[in-house]
C-alpha positions in Angstrom: -18.2 -6.4 55.6 -21.4 -6.2 53.5 -22.4 -9.3 51.6 -21.9 -9.2 47.8 -25.1 -9.3 45.8 -25.2 -12.5 43.7 -26.8 -12.7 40.3 -28.1 -15.9 38.9 -27.6 -18.7 38.3 -29.2 -18.4 35.0 -30.0 -20.8 32.2 -32.7 -23.4 31.2 -33.0 -24.7 34.7 -33.9 -21.2 35.9 -36.1 -20.2 33.1 -38.3 -17.7 35.0 -35.4 -15.6 36.1 -33.5 -15.9 32.8 -35.7 -15.4 29.8 -38.0 -12.9 28.2 -40.9 -13.5 25.8 -40.4 -13.0 22.0 -42.6 -12.6 19.0 -41.9 -16.0 17.4 -42.6 -19.4 19.1 -39.4 -21.2 20.2 -38.9 -24.9 19.6 -36.4 -27.6 20.8 -34.6 -30.1 18.7 -32.9 -33.1 20.3 -29.4 -33.7 18.9 -28.9 -36.7 21.2 -26.7 -34.6 23.4 -28.2 -31.1 23.3 -31.7 -29.7 23.3 -31.1 -27.0 20.6 -33.5 -24.1 20.9 -34.5 -22.4 17.7 -37.3 -20.6 15.8 -38.5 -21.3 12.3 -40.0 -18.6 10.1 -41.0 -18.9 6.5 -42.5 -21.5 4.2 -41.2 -25.0 3.6 -41.1 -24.6 -0.2 -38.4 -21.8 0.1 -34.6 -22.4 0.4 -33.5 -23.2 3.9 -31.4 -20.6 5.7 -29.6 -21.4 9.0 -28.7 -18.3 11.1 -25.9 -18.9 13.6 -25.5 -16.1 16.2 -22.2 -14.8 17.7 -20.9 -15.7 21.1 -23.0 -14.3 24.0 -25.9 -13.9 21.6 -29.1 -15.9 21.3 -31.3 -16.5 18.3 -33.2 -13.2 19.0 -30.3 -11.2 17.7 -31.9 -12.0 14.3 -35.5 -11.3 15.5 -35.9 -8.1 13.5 -34.4 -9.5 10.4 -36.5 -12.7 10.3 -39.6 -11.1 8.8 -37.5 -9.5 6.1 -35.8 -12.8 5.2 -39.0 -15.0 5.4 -40.2 -13.7 2.0 -37.4 -15.6 0.4 -36.2 -18.2 2.8 -37.4 -20.7 5.4 -35.3 -19.3 8.2 -33.9 -21.2 11.2 -32.3 -19.1 13.9 -30.7 -21.1 16.7 -29.2 -21.0 20.1 -25.9 -22.8 20.2 -25.2 -25.0 23.2 -24.4 -22.8 26.2 -26.5 -19.9 24.8 -30.1 -19.0 25.0 -32.5 -21.8 26.0 -30.2 -24.5 24.6 -28.6 -27.0 26.9 -25.6 -26.3 29.1 -22.8 -28.9 28.6 -20.1 -28.5 31.2 -16.7 -29.7 29.9 -18.1 -30.2 26.3 -17.7 -26.7 24.8 -15.6 -27.4 21.7 -15.9 -26.1 18.2 -16.2 -29.6 16.8 -19.0 -30.5 19.2 -20.8 -27.3 18.2 -20.2 -27.9 14.5 -21.6 -31.4 14.8 -24.7 -30.1 16.7 -25.3 -28.0 13.6 -24.8 -31.0 11.3 -27.4 -33.0 13.2 -29.7 -30.0 13.2 -29.6 -29.6 9.5 -30.0 -33.3 8.9 -32.8 -33.9 11.5 -34.7 -30.6 11.7 -34.2 -28.7 8.5 -34.0 -32.0 6.5 -32.7 -30.4 3.3 -29.4 -28.8 2.2 -29.2 -25.3 3.7 -27.5 -22.0 3.2 -25.6 -21.1 6.4 -24.9 -17.6 7.7 -23.0 -17.0 10.9 -21.9 -13.9 12.8 -18.5 -13.7 14.7 -18.1 -17.1 16.4 -21.1 -18.2 14.4 -19.1 -17.2 11.3 -16.3 -19.5 12.5 -18.8 -22.3 12.8 -20.1 -21.5 9.3 -16.6 -21.9 8.1 -16.3 -25.2 10.1 -19.4 -26.5 8.3 -18.0 -25.5 4.9 -15.0 -27.7 5.7 -16.4 -30.6 7.7 -20.1 -31.1 7.0 -21.1 -34.1 5.0 -21.0 -33.4 1.2 -24.2 -31.9 -0.1 -25.4 -30.6 3.3 -24.4 -27.0 2.7 -25.7 -25.1 -0.3 -23.8 -21.9 0.4 -22.0 -20.2 3.2 -21.8 -16.7 4.5 -19.2 -15.6 7.1 -20.0 -12.3 8.8 -16.9 -10.9 10.6 -15.5 -14.3 11.6 -12.5 -14.1 14.0 -10.7 -17.0 12.3 -7.2 -16.3 13.4 -8.2 -14.0 16.3 -9.9 -17.1 17.8 -6.5 -18.9 18.1 -4.7 -18.5 21.4 -1.4 -18.6 19.5 -1.9 -17.5 15.9 0.4 -17.0 12.9 -1.6 -14.1 11.6 -2.7 -10.9 13.3 -4.0 -10.6 16.9 -4.5 -13.7 18.9 -7.3 -14.5 21.4 -4.9 -13.9 24.3 -4.3 -10.4 23.0 -7.9 -9.6 22.3 -11.3 -10.6 23.7 -9.7 -13.5 25.7 -9.2 -11.0 28.5 -13.0 -10.6 28.7 -13.6 -14.3 28.7 -11.2 -14.6 31.6 -13.0 -11.8 33.5 -16.3 -13.5 33.0 -14.9 -16.8 34.2 -13.5 -15.3 37.3 -16.4 -13.2 38.5 -19.4 -15.0 36.9 -18.2 -18.6 37.0 -19.2 -21.6 34.9 -23.0 -21.7 34.5 -23.1 -18.4 36.5 -22.1 -20.3 39.6 -20.4 -17.2 41.2 -22.6 -14.3 39.8 -20.5 -11.5 41.2 -21.6 -8.9 38.6 -20.9 -5.8 40.7 -17.4 -7.2 41.6 -16.7 -7.7 37.9 -17.9 -4.2 37.0 -15.6 -2.8 39.7 -12.6 -4.9 38.6 -12.9 -4.4 34.8 -11.0 -1.1 34.6 -7.9 -2.6 36.1 -8.2 -6.2 34.8 -8.9 -5.4 31.2 -6.8 -3.5 28.6 -8.0 0.1 28.3 -9.7 -0.4 24.9 -11.6 -3.5 26.1 -12.5 -1.9 29.4 -14.1 1.0 27.4 -16.1 -1.5 25.4 -17.2 -3.4 28.6 -18.3 -0.1 30.2 -21.1 0.2 27.6 -22.9 -2.9 29.1 -21.9 -2.4 32.7 -25.1 -1.4 34.4 -26.6 -2.3 37.7 -27.9 -5.6 36.2 -26.3 -8.0 33.8 -27.5 -7.5 30.2 -30.1 -10.0 28.9 -27.8 -11.6 26.4 -25.2 -12.3 29.1 -27.8 -13.9 31.4 -28.5 -16.3 28.5 -24.8 -17.3 28.1 -22.7 -19.8 30.0 -19.3 -18.2 30.8 -17.7 -21.6 30.5 -18.1 -21.2 26.7 -15.6 -18.4 26.6 -13.2 -20.0 29.1 -13.2 -23.2 27.0 -11.9 -21.2 24.0 -8.9 -20.2 26.1 -8.2 -23.8 26.9 -6.8 -26.3 24.4 -9.9 -28.6 24.4 -12.2 -25.7 23.5 -10.1 -24.8 20.5 -10.1 -28.3 19.1 -10.2 -28.2 15.3 -9.9 -24.4 15.2 -7.4 -24.5 12.3 -8.3 -21.8 9.7 -5.8 -22.8 7.2 -7.2 -26.4 7.1 -10.7 -24.9 6.5 -9.5 -23.5 3.2 -7.9 -26.8 2.2 -11.0 -28.8 3.1 -13.7 -26.4 1.8 -16.2 -28.2 -0.4 -19.2 -27.0 -2.5 -19.9 -23.4 -3.4 -17.4 -20.7 -2.6 -18.3 -19.1 0.8 -18.7 -15.3 1.2 -16.8 -13.4 3.9 -18.6 -10.2 4.9 -16.3 -7.7 6.7 -17.7 -5.1 9.0 -19.1 -2.1 7.3 -17.2 1.1 7.7 -18.0 3.1 10.8 -19.3 0.1 12.8 
């Protein structure tokens, strides 16, 4: 039987095989648990804007937008724990841990109240900050397509995580492993048509080439698996966010038509 080609492991410990160069210099901020990778673009005298990428994305998902935003904001685009060049934290992927990473980042690196904008899972964390950040830390909040109820394994509203992208998280966990410890990319590509619902298999096929896509190399699959487990969903309570929201009214931006 031929040996299965293994990809990875990837991550900060394997930087040469994992990362590509980008047009903006990357920095690290120590939260006392995580080395949080980020870039900063724009002048200090402008309002601070914190950009939080979606799951499986790194800060460079905002790379083309940063020059446009820098005319009006001092922009901070980050890698969450388990993504990009930020630390891997086995057993510590919870939404409250990630939210508190962001609190420490705003307090210690941005050092002034910030406008926050998050995409997808980053939008959920923007919502978390709106509810749980210390008073005065968040000037305004923007949630871009946040899967608030769809991130719940058992939800009272709409499609749950188990019915949606959770199938993909389970596939990544099985074939790639925590911290890319398995790395059976080709096995995963072969298994996807039978292990994923048809609609999700079609979506997966768009990124199923001979090599893992760059964004997935920079992602710890334990992140997604943790969301399926109870400890990863800790404090994921959308109704409580609305009750606890403080400060300016946040803006929820739905997906534009045709996307």
